[in-house]
C-alpha positions in Angstrom: -6.2 21.9 -41.0 -4.6 22.5 -37.6 -0.9 23.4 -37.6 1.4 20.8 -36.0 2.9 21.6 -32.6 6.3 23.3 -32.7 7.7 20.9 -30.1 6.8 17.9 -28.1 7.5 16.6 -24.7 8.5 13.1 -23.7 7.2 12.2 -20.2 8.5 8.6 -20.3 10.9 7.5 -17.7 14.4 7.2 -19.2 15.9 3.7 -19.3 19.3 5.0 -18.2 19.7 5.9 -14.5 18.8 9.5 -13.6 22.1 10.2 -12.0 24.0 9.2 -15.1 21.8 11.3 -17.4 22.2 14.3 -15.2 26.0 13.9 -14.9 26.3 14.0 -18.7 23.8 16.8 -19.2 25.5 18.8 -16.5 28.7 19.2 -18.7 26.7 21.5 -21.0 24.2 23.1 -18.8 23.1 23.0 -15.2 20.1 20.9 -14.4 17.8 22.8 -12.0 16.2 19.6 -10.6 19.5 17.9 -9.8 19.1 18.1 -6.1 16.3 15.6 -6.1 18.6 12.7 -6.9 21.0 13.3 -4.0 23.6 15.1 -6.1 24.7 18.8 -6.0 26.6 20.3 -8.9 29.1 23.2 -8.9 29.8 24.8 -12.3 33.3 25.8 -13.5 33.0 27.2 -17.0 31.5 24.5 -19.1 32.2 21.7 -16.7 30.4 20.4 -13.6 31.8 19.1 -10.4 29.7 16.5 -8.7 29.4 16.5 -4.9 27.6 13.4 -3.7 25.4 13.6 -0.6 24.7 9.8 -0.6 27.1 8.6 2.0 25.2 6.1 4.1 25.3 2.3 3.9 22.9 -0.4 4.9 23.9 -0.7 8.6 24.3 3.0 9.5 21.6 4.3 7.2 18.8 1.7 7.7 19.5 -1.1 10.2 20.5 1.2 13.1 17.7 3.8 12.9 15.0 1.1 12.3 16.2 -1.1 15.1 16.4 1.8 17.6 13.0 3.1 16.5 11.4 -0.3 17.0 13.0 -0.6 20.5 12.2 3.0 21.6 10.8 2.8 25.1 9.0 -0.5 24.7 11.9 -2.9 25.3 12.9 -1.4 28.7 9.7 0.3 29.8 6.6 -1.7 28.8 7.5 -5.4 28.6 6.3 -5.9 32.2 3.0 -4.3 31.4 2.5 -6.5 28.3 3.5 -9.9 29.7 2.1 -9.3 33.2 -1.4 -8.6 31.8 -1.7 -10.5 28.6 0.3 -13.6 29.6 3.1 -15.2 27.6 0.9 -17.0 25.1 -1.2 -14.0 24.2 1.9 -11.8 24.2 3.6 -14.1 21.6 0.4 -14.1 19.5 0.3 -10.3 19.6 3.9 -10.0 18.6 3.3 -12.5 15.7 0.2 -10.4 14.6 2.1 -7.1 14.9 5.2 -8.3 13.1 3.1 -10.0 10.4 1.6 -6.7 9.6 5.0 -5.0 9.7 6.7 -7.7 7.5 4.0 -7.5 4.9 4.3 -3.7 4.9 8.1 -4.0 4.7 7.7 -6.2 1.7 5.7 -3.5 0.0 8.3 -1.0 0.8 11.0 -3.3 -0.5 9.0 -3.9 -3.7 8.7 -0.2 -4.5 12.2 0.7 -3.4 13.6 -2.0 -5.8 11.4 -1.0 -8.8 13.3 2.2 -9.7 15.4 5.1 -8.4 14.3 6.1 -4.9 15.0 9.7 -4.1 14.6 11.8 -0.9 11.3 11.7 1.0 11.1 8.0 1.9 7.5 6.9 2.2 6.2 10.1 0.7 8.3 9.7 -2.5 7.2 6.1 -2.9 3.5 6.8 -2.4 3.3 10.0 -4.5 5.2 8.4 -7.5 2.7 5.5 -7.4 -0.6 6.9 -6.3 -0.2 10.4 -7.7 0.6 13.9 -6.2 -2.8 14.4 -4.5 -2.8 11.2 -2.5 1.0 11.2 -2.0 1.0 14.8 -0.9 -1.8 14.2 1.7 -0.2 11.0 3.1 3.2 12.7 3.0 1.8 15.6 5.1 0.3 13.3 7.6 3.5 11.2 7.8 5.5 14.4 8.4 3.1 15.4 11.2 3.4 11.8 12.6 7.2 12.1 12.7 7.0 15.5 14.5 4.6 14.2 17.2 6.6 11.0 17.5 9.8 12.9 18.1 8.1 14.9 20.8 6.7 11.7 22.4 10.1 10.0 22.5 11.8 13.1 23.9 9.1 13.2 26.7 9.8 9.5 27.3 13.5 10.1 27.5 13.0 12.9 30.0 10.7 10.7 32.0 13.4 8.1 32.2 15.9 10.7 33.3 13.7 12.1 36.1 12.7 8.6 37.4 16.4 7.6 37.6 17.9 10.9 38.7 15.1 13.0 40.0 13.9 13.6 43.6 12.9 9.9 44.0 15.4 8.6 41.5 16.2 4.9 41.5 19.8 5.5 40.8 20.7 9.0 42.2 18.2 11.1 44.1 17.9 14.9 44.0 20.3 15.2 41.0 17.6 16.7 38.8 14.8 18.9 40.1 11.3 17.9 39.0 8.3 20.0 38.0 6.3 20.6 34.8 8.5 23.5 33.6 11.7 21.7 34.6 10.6 18.8 32.4 9.8 21.2 29.6 13.4 22.6 30.0 14.9 19.1 29.8 12.8 18.3 26.7 13.8 21.6 25.0 17.5 20.8 25.7 17.2 17.4 24.1 15.4 18.9 21.1 18.2 21.5 20.7 20.7 18.7 20.9 18.8 16.8 18.2 18.8 19.9 16.1 22.5 20.4 16.3 23.2 16.8 15.4 20.9 17.0 12.4 22.4 20.3 11.3 25.8 18.7 11.1 24.4 16.3 8.6 23.2 12.8 7.8 26.7 11.3 8.4 26.7 12.6 12.0 23.3 11.2 12.5 24.4 7.8 11.2 27.5 7.8 13.5 25.3 8.7 16.4 22.7 6.0 15.8 25.4 3.4 15.3 27.0 4.4 18.6 23.6 4.4 20.4 22.7 1.0 18.9 25.9 -0.5 20.3 25.2 1.0 23.7 21.6 -0.2 23.7 22.6 -3.7 22.6 25.2 -3.7 25.4 22.5 -2.8 27.9 20.2 -5.6 26.5 23.1 -8.0 26.9 23.4 -7.2 30.6 19.6 -7.6 30.9 19.7 -11.1 29.3 22.7 -12.0 31.5 20.7 -10.9 34.6 17.8 -13.3 33.8 20.2 -16.2 34.0 22.5 -14.9 36.7 20.1 -13.5 39.4 18.3 -15.7 41.9 15.3 -15.0 44.1 14.9 -11.2 44.7 12.3 -9.1 46.4 11.8 -6.1 44.2 10.6 -2.8 45.6 7.5 -1.3 43.9 8.1 2.3 42.7 6.6 5.2 44.6 4.6 6.2 41.5 2.4 3.1 42.0 -0.3 4.7 44.2 -2.4 1.5 43.9 0.1 -0.4 46.0 0.9 2.5 48.4 -2.8 2.7 49.4 -3.0 -1.0 50.2 -2.1 -2.7 53.5 0.2 -5.5 52.1 4.0 -5.0 51.6 5.2 -2.8 48.6 7.5 -5.5 47.3 7.0 -8.3 44.7 9.0 -11.4 43.9 11.6 -12.2 41.2 12.0 -16.0 41.3 14.7 -16.6 38.7 14.2 -19.2 36.0 11.4 -21.4 37.4 8.9 -23.6 35.6 6.1 -22.9 38.1 6.5 -19.1 37.4 6.4 -19.8 33.7 3.3 -21.8 34.0 1.5 -19.1 36.1 2.3 -16.5 33.4 1.1 -18.5 30.4 -2.4 -17.1 30.4 -3.9 -13.7 30.6 -4.5 -12.0 34.0 -5.6 -8.5 33.1 -5.3 -6.1 36.0 -5.3 -2.3 36.4 -2.8 0.2 35.0 -1.2 2.2 37.8 0.1 4.7 35.3 -3.5 5.4 34.0 -5.3 6.1 37.3 -6.2 2.4 37.7 -8.0 1.8 34.5 -8.7 -1.8 33.6 -6.3 -3.3 31.1 -7.7 -5.1 28.1 -6.5 -7.0 25.1 -6.9 -4.0 22.9 -5.0 -1.6 25.2 -2.1 -4.1 25.5 -2.0 -4.6 21.8 -2.2 -0.8 21.2 0.9 -0.2 23.5 2.8 -3.1 21.9 2.1 -2.0 18.3 2.8 1.7 19.0 6.3 0.7 20.1 7.3 -1.1 16.9 6.1 1.3 14.2 9.5 2.5 13.3 9.9 0.5 10.1 10.0 3.6 7.9 13.0 5.1 9.7 15.4 3.7 7.1 13.2 4.6 4.1 13.1 8.2 5.4 16.9 8.4 4.7 16.5 7.3 1.1 18.0 10.6 -0.1 21.2 9.9 1.8 21.6 6.2 1.0 24.3 5.1 -1.4 22.1 2.4 -2.8 18.5 2.7 -1.6 17.3 -0.3 -3.7 19.6 -2.6 -1.7 19.9 -0.9 1.6 16.2 -0.4 2.4 15.2 -4.1 1.9 18.2 -5.6 3.6 18.5 -3.1 6.4 14.7 -3.0 7.2 14.1 -6.8 7.1 17.2 -7.6 9.1 16.2 -5.0 11.7 12.6 -6.4 11.9 14.0 -10.0 12.4 16.5 -8.9 15.0 14.0 -6.9 17.1 11.4 -9.7 16.8 14.0 -12.2 18.2 14.8 -9.8 21.1 11.2 -9.2 22.0 10.3 -12.9 21.9 13.3 -13.8 24.0 12.6 -11.1 26.6 8.9 -12.2 26.8 9.8 -15.8 27.5 12.6 -15.0 30.0 10.3 -12.5 31.7 7.4 -15.0 32.0 9.8 -17.6 33.4 11.4 -15.4 36.1 8.9 -12.7 37.3 5.6 -13.2 39.1 2.6 -11.5 37.5 2.2 -9.3 40.6 5.7 -7.9 40.0 5.0 -7.3 36.3 1.6 -5.7 36.9 2.9 -3.3 39.6 6.4 -2.4 38.4 6.8 -1.8 34.6 10.5 -0.9 35.3 11.2 -4.3 36.8 14.3 -4.7 34.7 16.0 -2.1 36.8 15.3 -4.0 40.0 16.6 -7.3 38.7 19.5 -6.2 36.6 23.0 -7.2 37.7 24.0 -3.7 36.8 21.0 -1.4 37.4 22.4 1.7 35.6 22.4 -0.3 32.3 18.6 -0.2 32.1 18.5 3.5 32.7 21.2 4.0 30.0 19.4 1.8 27.6 16.0 3.4 28.1 17.3 7.0 27.8 19.5 6.3 24.7 16.9 4.2 22.9 14.1 6.9 23.3 16.5 9.7 22.5 17.8 8.0 19.3 14.2 7.3 18.3 13.4 11.0 18.7 16.4 11.9 16.7 15.4 9.5 13.9 11.9 11.0 13.7 13.0 14.6 13.5 15.5 13.9 10.7 12.9 11.8 8.9 10.4 14.6 9.2 12.9 17.1 7.7 13.5 14.8 4.7 9.7 14.4 4.1 9.0 18.2 4.2 12.0 18.8 2.0 10.6 16.4 -0.6 7.1 18.1 -0.3 8.7 21.5 -1.0 10.7 20.3 -4.0 7.6 18.8 -5.5 5.8 22.1 -4.9 2.9 20.3 -3.3 1.9 23.4 -1.4 3.0 25.9 -4.0 5.1 28.8 -2.8 4.3 28.2 0.9 7.5 26.0 1.3 9.8 27.7 -1.2 12.2 28.7 1.6 13.1 25.1 2.3 15.0 24.3 -1.0 16.8 27.6 -0.7 18.0 26.7 2.8 20.1 23.7 1.8 23.8 23.5 2.6 26.0 20.8 1.1 23.0 18.6 0.5 21.7 19.0 4.1 18.2 20.6 4.2 19.0 23.1 7.0 15.7 25.0 6.7 13.7 21.8 6.8 15.6 20.6 9.9 15.0 23.9 11.7 11.3 23.9 10.8 10.9 20.3 12.1 12.7 21.1 15.4 10.5 24.2 15.9 7.3 22.2 15.3 8.6 19.6 17.8 9.1 22.4 20.3 5.5 23.5 19.9 4.2 20.0 20.4 6.3 19.8 23.6 4.4 22.8 24.9 1.2 20.7 25.2 2.7 18.8 28.1 0.5 15.8 28.3 0.9 13.7 25.2 -1.0 10.5 26.1 -3.9 11.2 23.8 -1.7 12.4 21.0 0.2 9.1 21.2 -2.8 7.2 19.8 -3.3 9.7 17.0 0.4 9.4 16.2 0.1 5.6 15.9 -2.9 6.0 13.6 -1.0 8.4 11.4 1.9 6.0 11.0 -0.6 3.2 10.2 -2.2 5.4 7.6 1.1 5.8 5.8 1.7 2.0 6.0 -1.8 1.5 4.6 -1.1 3.8 1.6 2.2 2.0 0.9 0.5 -1.4 0.8 -2.3 0.1 -1.3 0.2 1.4 -3.8 1.9 -2.0 -4.1 -1.4 -3.8 -4.4 -2.6 -1.4 -7.1 0.7 -1.9 -9.1 0.5 -5.6 -8.9 -3.3 -5.9 -9.7 -2.9 -3.4 -12.6 -0.3 -5.7 -14.2 1.9 -2.8 -15.3 4.8 -4.2 -17.4 7.2 -1.7 -15.8 6.5 -2.9 -12.3 9.4 -5.3 -12.0 10.8 -5.1 -8.5 14.0 -7.0 -7.9 12.8 -7.9 -4.4 11.5 -11.5 -5.1 9.5 -12.1 -2.0 6.6 -9.7 -2.7 3.2 -10.8 -4.1 -0.2 -9.1 -4.2 -1.2 -11.4 -1.3 1.4 -9.8 1.0 0.3 -6.3 0.1 -3.4 -7.3 0.7 -2.6 -8.8 4.1 -0.6 -5.7 5.0 -3.4 -3.4 3.9 -6.1 -5.3 5.8 -3.8 -5.5 8.9 -3.2 -1.8 9.0 -6.9 -1.0 8.6 -7.8 -3.4 11.4 -5.1 -2.0 13.6 -6.2 1.6 13.0 -9.7 0.7 14.2 -8.4 -1.3 17.2 -6.1 1.5 18.3 -8.8 4.2 18.1 -11.8 4.2 15.8 -12.3 7.9 16.5 -8.7 8.9 15.6 -8.8 6.6 12.6 -12.0 8.3 11.3 -10.5 11.8 12.0 -7.3 10.9 10.2 -9.1 9.5 7.2 -11.2 12.7 7.1 -8.2 14.9 7.3 -6.5 12.8 4.6 -9.6 13.2 2.4 -9.7 17.0 2.9 -6.0 17.2 2.0 -6.6 15.1 -1.2 -9.5 17.3 -2.3 -7.5 20.5 -1.5 -4.4 19.4 -3.3 -6.4 18.2 -6.3 -8.1 21.7 -6.6 -5.2 24.0 -5.7 -1.8 22.3 -5.7 0.5 23.1 -8.6 1.9 19.5 -8.4 -1.5 18.1 -9.6 -0.2 18.4 -13.2 3.0 16.5 -12.4 3.8 13.7 -14.8 4.7 11.1 -12.1 2.2 8.5 -13.3 -0.8 7.7 -11.2 -1.7 4.1 -10.5 -5.4 5.1 -10.8 -4.9 5.3 -14.6 -3.4 1.8 -14.8 -6.2 0.4 -12.6 -8.9 2.1 -14.6 -7.4 0.7 -17.8 -7.2 -2.8 -16.3 -10.9 -2.8 -15.1 -12.2 -1.1 -18.3 -10.6 -3.7 -20.5 -12.0 -6.5 -18.4 -15.5 -5.2 -18.4 -15.4 -4.3 -22.1 -14.7 -8.0 -22.8 -17.7 -8.9 -20.7 -19.9 -6.5 -22.5 -21.5 -8.6 -25.3 -23.3 -6.9 -28.2 -25.2 -10.2 -28.8 -26.9 -9.7 -25.4 -28.2 -6.2 -26.1 -31.8 -5.6 -25.2 -34.1 -2.7 -26.1 -35.0 -2.1 -22.5 -31.4 -1.0 -21.8 -30.9 0.9 -25.0 -29.2 4.3 -24.7 -27.8 6.7 -27.3 -24.2 6.1 -28.2 -23.3 9.1 -30.2 -20.7 9.9 -32.8 -20.8 13.7 -33.4 -19.0 14.8 -36.5 -17.4 18.2 -35.8 -15.8 20.4 -38.5 -15.0 23.6 -36.5 -15.0 23.2 -32.7 -15.1 27.0 -32.3 -18.5 27.3 -33.9 -19.9 24.0 -32.6 -19.5 24.6 -28.8 -23.3 24.8 -28.2 -24.0 21.6 -30.2 -21.2 19.7 -28.4 -22.6 20.8 -25.1 -26.2 19.9 -26.0 -25.3 16.4 -27.4 -23.6 15.7 -24.0 -27.1 16.1 -22.5 -28.6 13.9 -25.2 -26.3 10.9 -24.6 -27.9 9.8 -21.3 -24.8 8.1 -19.9 -24.0 6.5 -23.2 -20.8 6.6 -25.3 -20.0 10.0 -26.7 -17.4 10.4 -29.4 -16.3 13.7 -31.0 -15.1 12.9 -34.5 -13.1 15.2 -36.8 -11.9 14.6 -40.4 -8.7 16.3 -41.4 -8.7 16.8 -45.2 -5.1 16.2 -46.3 -4.2 14.9 -49.7 -0.5 14.8 -48.8 -0.9 12.7 -45.7 0.8 9.7 -47.2 4.0 11.7 -47.7 3.9 13.6 -44.4 6.6 13.0 -41.8 4.1 13.0 -38.9 0.4 12.4 -38.8 -1.3 15.8 -38.4 -3.8 14.5 -35.8 -1.0 13.8 -33.3 -0.5 17.6 -32.6 -4.3 18.2 -32.7 -5.3 15.7 -30.1 -4.1 17.6 -27.0 -6.1 20.6 -28.1 -9.2 18.6 -28.4 -8.8 17.0 -25.0 -8.3 20.5 -23.6 -11.6 21.6 -25.3 -13.4 18.6 -23.7 -12.1 19.7 -20.3 -13.1 23.3 -20.9 -16.7 22.4 -22.0 -17.0 19.8 -19.2 -18.4 17.1 -21.5 -17.9 13.4 -21.1 -16.6 12.5 -24.5 -13.8 10.8 -26.3 -12.0 12.2 -29.3 -11.4 10.4 -32.6 -9.5 12.2 -35.3 -8.7 10.8 -38.8 -7.0 12.0 -41.9 -8.8 11.4 -45.3 -9.0 12.8 -48.8 -12.7 13.7 -48.3 -15.2 14.2 -45.4 -17.2 11.2 -46.7 -14.2 8.9 -46.6 -13.2 10.2 -43.1 -16.8 9.5 -41.9 -16.5 5.9 -43.0 -13.3 5.6 -41.0 -14.9 7.0 -37.9 -18.1 5.0 -38.1 -16.2 1.7 -38.6 -13.5 2.3 -36.0 -14.9 4.5 -33.2 -15.6 2.8 -30.0 -14.5 -0.6 -28.8 -16.2 -4.0 -28.5 -19.9 -3.6 -27.7 -19.4 0.1 -27.0 -19.8 1.4 -30.6 -21.8 4.4 -31.7 -25.4 3.6 -32.7 -26.3 7.2 -33.6 -24.4 9.6 -35.9 -25.0 13.4 -35.7 -24.0 16.0 -38.2 -24.2 19.7 -38.2 -26.4 21.0 -41.0 -24.8 22.1 -44.2 -25.7 25.8 -44.6 -24.2 29.0 -45.8 -24.4 30.9 -42.5 -21.3 32.7 -41.2 -19.8 30.6 -38.3 -19.5 32.2 -34.9 -16.4 31.9 -32.7 -17.9 30.8 -29.4 -14.4 30.5 -27.8 -13.6 34.2 -28.3 -17.0 36.0 -28.5 -17.5 38.4 -25.6 -21.1 37.3 -25.0 -20.3 33.5 -25.2 -20.6 31.3 -22.1 -17.9 29.1 -23.7 -15.3 31.9 -23.9 -11.7 30.9 -23.2 -8.6 32.9 -24.2 -6.4 29.8 -23.8 -7.7 28.7 -27.3 -5.9 31.1 -29.6 -7.1 31.5 -33.2 -4.4 29.2 -34.6 -5.5 26.3 -32.3 -8.9 25.7 -33.9 -9.1 27.8 -37.1 -12.6 29.0 -37.7 -13.7 27.4 -41.0 -16.8 26.6 -43.1 -17.9 23.1 -44.2 -14.5 22.2 -45.7 -15.9 22.6 -49.3 -18.6 20.0 -48.7 -21.3 20.1 -51.3 -25.0 19.0 -50.9 -24.5 15.9 -53.1 -21.7 14.6 -50.9 -23.6 15.6 -47.8 -26.6 13.5 -48.8 -24.3 10.7 -49.7 -22.9 10.8 -46.2 -26.5 10.5 -44.8 -27.1 7.5 -46.9 -23.8 5.9 -45.8 -24.8 6.3 -42.2 -28.2 4.5 -42.8 -26.5 1.8 -44.8 -24.3 1.1 -41.8 -27.6 0.6 -39.8 -27.0 3.6 -37.6 -29.5 6.2 -36.5 -29.0 9.7 -38.1 -29.5 13.2 -36.7 -28.9 16.5 -38.5 -28.6 19.5 -36.2 -29.3 23.1 -37.4 -29.4 26.6 -35.8 -27.7 25.5 -32.7 -25.7 28.7 -32.8 -29.0 30.2 -31.4 -28.9 27.9 -28.4 -28.4 29.6 -25.1 -27.9 27.0 -22.4 -28.3 29.0 -19.3 -31.1 29.0 -16.6 -32.5 32.4 -17.7 -32.8 31.5 -21.4 -34.2 28.1 -20.7 -36.8 29.6 -18.3 -38.0 31.9 -21.1 -39.1 28.9 -23.1 -41.9 26.4 -22.5 -41.7 23.5 -24.9 -39.6 20.8 -26.6 -41.5 20.1 -29.8 -41.7 16.8 -31.7 -43.1 16.7 -35.2 -43.9 13.0 -35.9 -44.8 13.4 -39.6 -42.8 12.7 -42.7 -43.2 16.0 -44.5 -41.8 14.7 -47.7 -44.2 11.8 -47.9 -46.9 12.1 -45.3 -48.4 8.8 -44.2 -51.1 7.5 -41.9 -48.8 5.7 -39.5 -46.0 8.2 -39.4 -46.5 8.8 -35.7 -46.0 5.1 -34.9 -43.1 4.2 -37.1 -39.5 3.6 -35.9 -38.3 7.2 -36.7 -41.1 8.9 -34.8 -40.7 6.6 -31.7 -36.9 7.2 -31.8 -37.5 11.0 -32.0 -39.9 10.8 -29.0 -37.3 8.8 -27.1 -34.6 11.5 -27.8 -36.9 14.3 -26.8 -37.8 12.4 -23.6 -34.1 12.0 -22.8 -33.5 15.7 -23.2 -36.5 16.4 -21.0 -35.0 14.3 -18.2 -31.8 16.4 -17.9 -32.1 18.9 -15.0 -31.4 21.9 -17.2 -34.4 21.0 -19.5 -36.6 19.3 -17.0 -39.0 22.3 -16.5 -39.9 22.3 -20.2 -42.9 20.5 -21.5 -42.6 17.8 -24.1 -45.1 18.6 -26.9 -46.2 16.3 -29.7 -47.3 18.4 -32.6 -50.1 16.4 -34.4 -51.0 17.2 -38.0 -54.4 15.5 -37.9 -56.4 18.1 -39.8 -57.8 16.8 -43.1 -56.4 13.4 -42.4 -59.5 11.6 -43.6 -59.8 13.5 -46.8 -56.2 13.2 -47.8 -55.4 9.6 -46.7 -58.9 8.2 -47.5 -58.7 7.4 -43.8 -61.3 4.6 -43.0 -63.1 5.0 -39.7 -62.0 2.9 -36.7 -62.9 2.5 -33.1 -60.0 4.7 -32.0 -58.9 8.0 -33.4 -55.3 8.8 -34.3 -54.9 11.0 -31.1 -56.3 8.3 -28.9 -53.9 5.7 -30.3 -51.0 8.0 -29.8 -52.0 8.9 -26.3 -52.4 5.3 -25.3 -48.9 4.5 -26.8 -47.3 7.3 -24.8 -48.8 6.0 -21.6 -47.4 2.5 -22.3 -44.0 4.1 -23.0 -44.2 6.2 -19.8 -43.5 9.4 -21.9 -45.2 12.4 -20.4 -46.1 14.6 -23.3 -48.8 17.0 -24.4 -50.7 16.3 -27.6 -50.9 19.5 -29.5 -53.2 19.6 -32.6 -51.7 21.9 -35.3 -54.1 24.1 -37.3 -53.3 25.0 -40.8 -52.1 21.6 -41.9 -55.0 21.2 -44.4 -53.8 24.3 -46.4 -50.2 23.0 -46.3 -51.1 19.5 -47.5 -52.9 20.9 -50.5 -49.6 22.1 -52.0 -48.0 18.7 -51.5 -46.7 17.2 -54.7 -45.8 20.5 -56.3 -42.3 20.5 -57.7 -41.7 24.1 -56.7 -40.7 25.3 -53.3 -44.2 26.4 -52.1 -44.9 23.2 -50.2 -41.5 23.3 -48.3 -42.0 27.0 -47.5 -45.5 26.3 -46.3 -44.2 23.5 -44.0 -41.5 25.9 -42.7 -44.1 28.6 -42.0 -46.4 26.1 -40.2 -43.6 25.0 -37.9 -42.3 28.5 -37.4 -45.7 29.7 -36.2 -45.6 27.2 -33.3 -42.0 28.0 -32.1 -42.4 31.2 -30.2 -42.1 29.4 -26.9 -40.0 26.4 -28.2 -36.5 25.7 -27.1 -35.7 22.6 -29.2 -37.5 21.2 -32.2 -37.3 17.6 -33.4 -38.4 17.0 -37.0 -38.9 13.7 -38.9 -36.0 13.0 -41.3 -37.1 10.9 -44.3 -34.6 8.4 -45.8 -32.5 9.9 -48.6 -33.6 9.1 -52.1 -32.0 6.1 -53.8 -31.3 8.0 -57.1 -28.3 10.3 -57.1 -30.0 13.0 -59.3 -32.6 13.6 -56.6 -30.0 14.3 -53.9 -29.8 18.1 -54.4 -33.6 18.5 -54.4 -33.8 16.4 -51.2 -31.2 18.6 -49.5 -32.9 21.8 -50.6 -36.3 20.8 -49.1 -34.6 20.0 -45.8 -32.9 23.4 -45.9 -36.3 25.1 -46.5 -38.1 23.1 -43.8 -35.6 24.2 -41.1 -35.0 27.8 -42.2 -35.1 30.4 -39.4 -36.3 27.8 -36.9 -35.0 27.6 -33.3 -32.3 24.8 -32.6 -33.6 21.9 -34.7 -32.8 18.3 -35.0 -33.8 16.2 -38.0 -34.1 12.6 -36.8 -34.1 9.2 -38.7 -34.3 6.0 -36.7 -33.3 2.5 -37.9 -34.1 0.3 -34.9 -36.7 0.0 -32.2 -35.4 1.9 -29.1 -38.5 1.9 -26.9 -40.1 -0.9 -24.8 -43.4 -1.2 -23.1 -42.3 -4.3 -21.0 -40.7 -4.5 -17.6 
């Protein structure tokens, strides 16, 4: 019996909040993982002082960064492009579509964030704790890269606004800032350093900065709204950057009419023109939608700050939803006012039209510069929090070990510096137009994963998925998922395919090499598999079984796993996609008084053995007073529904010394992880021949097929050993009581079916299936009456109907063997053994007919002895007895 484990682990999520548990445990010892819940601890003797790093509320921590990220450059820089080309009606439809996707995704974010304690890492933390470390790690990495590229993009947009307003041809002040490629790189670097300094000060400084910027941007928007109502007719100069107008003969001005119904009517429908910022390329619905959607993808800005929020479960839903509603109202209002005051010619030729119509022109420049700068700041701090969470979870092993060490007062200084350095490298590229589309796709990929996580949780029906956010259903997650997938393909099908491929490579790489793959976070895949398996098991009806679709469903009784490795491996080939159960009986007469069931400690070792042997099997362990009693437990209870074992396999009861295949130097199954005390090497647990035959009879009484396997310690399952053999032999004759129709009865056909299954496995496919026919002296012994067909012809015809490719091999010497049949001594059994042994020089596996055990108890031992003599010194041998028809000649 296996010794119980010395200790056990409990991976269940505690019912009490993590912060509370860690505060209490910190009094006695320091918790090494305490930093993951936003708390730092400083020890003084036996006491612990808690320094909280969760300082942000809903407005400063969520609403402000989300609002500014969704405004970014779109609200001041691209509204003319959208309304002027798509028209008001299509623009409103596009905003509704875009915001529908965003709202559905936000609902998924709210559902996850209100279903448990949300720690640092934002979207990565939510996805990884739901979909598992591999998927979460890959999406988190792509989300980190998206934030890096997005920060560089917004910095470039901010510098573009600075140069256009204060550069050589500045609309506000000319010649204040020199302009060239390297000057722009200098400005970008300066802004990146400014962002770095703000982030190094900490999250509170970031929050104060975003609140101040939001107030400033809203003030600029207020001036813009006032201008729409205040200003009358104006001729607006077209910017010098519009080369399409400069090369034309008509004047370089366009009209602002003020609020006018005729202007509104002319802007209702689409009038797609050419984009003067893209060398005159024709504008399309997809290009407009891509620009619009890329400007409002900042909904995760608040979730990225989850590690600094006082109450993430409340702040993330309230702050994100209110920001989405606020920005939607602003965008719709600006779209309507723009369509009612500006001609399409103005909108198509001057995307910065707001500066020309504003009652206070500098307000537009200030709003554009501050909105883009704050979005860049939000992205770089969000990226630092994601990479910090990846390092704490050891997703990339030791590669990011320096990040947790570089933390000061809860601020991940090393992560911030790394993020800023990567942003600087992206800025070196210069032209970021192409990367902008990839950046949008990466964000959409993270949104898709979030919706997928929520959809999986809801469909799995996990009882512990109880979000307090009441407006989430599986419909919203499904719509969000479909919307993000569609938007990825609309934005760029090439980038979408590349991003998905990169994500897949990361998933495979992390699954194979990441230390976090063993993390007990709980993967939604297990819940979904359980849900689907249960549903299909209920649909699987044993009353509808048909012989055409029969397959072996095996219960293999294993006493000592160390000595049974070759047999366990071979039966895995024999099952042909059917159920495979490894059963073990623990003999324990004191089980009723035991504190703990001994099988509880054994189960993990058996599961590790299955992983090591790479077999597709389940484990069933039971405790009984005898092996026979335990076998009855296993036969009755193994499997579920219609998936119940139909074939029981034993090892043969012999006196050979067992071999330790887990420790032997020459064993292909060698593994030092299984120490001697894990699976003690034992004999047949004191099993006697009488009980052994009783077990055989019990199996047949339960109407299950029976197989006895012997000499499988000789099996060498490797290409070289298999190539050295030629045949898989089948002996369709009942050696204990030879009969005329042995080759055609249920047992022989079942035996041929099993041999055929083995022959279909790639490892055994090159071997020939050989039917050993004992026809010699058949007429003299059986008083065989002549017929139109010989025995061989009948069998050959049957094999053709069954589509079994086999060679019929007449065995010589059967006449001499049969003459000794009926003797009570051992000469007949020894003669049978010699006859079989003479044919096995090139045989890999031998199948032998197993007669039914005798009905009288006193004959059990004699029955067992003959089976023992029949199979003595043979190659790996399987005695087979079938109880049901398993072959079919029909379609």
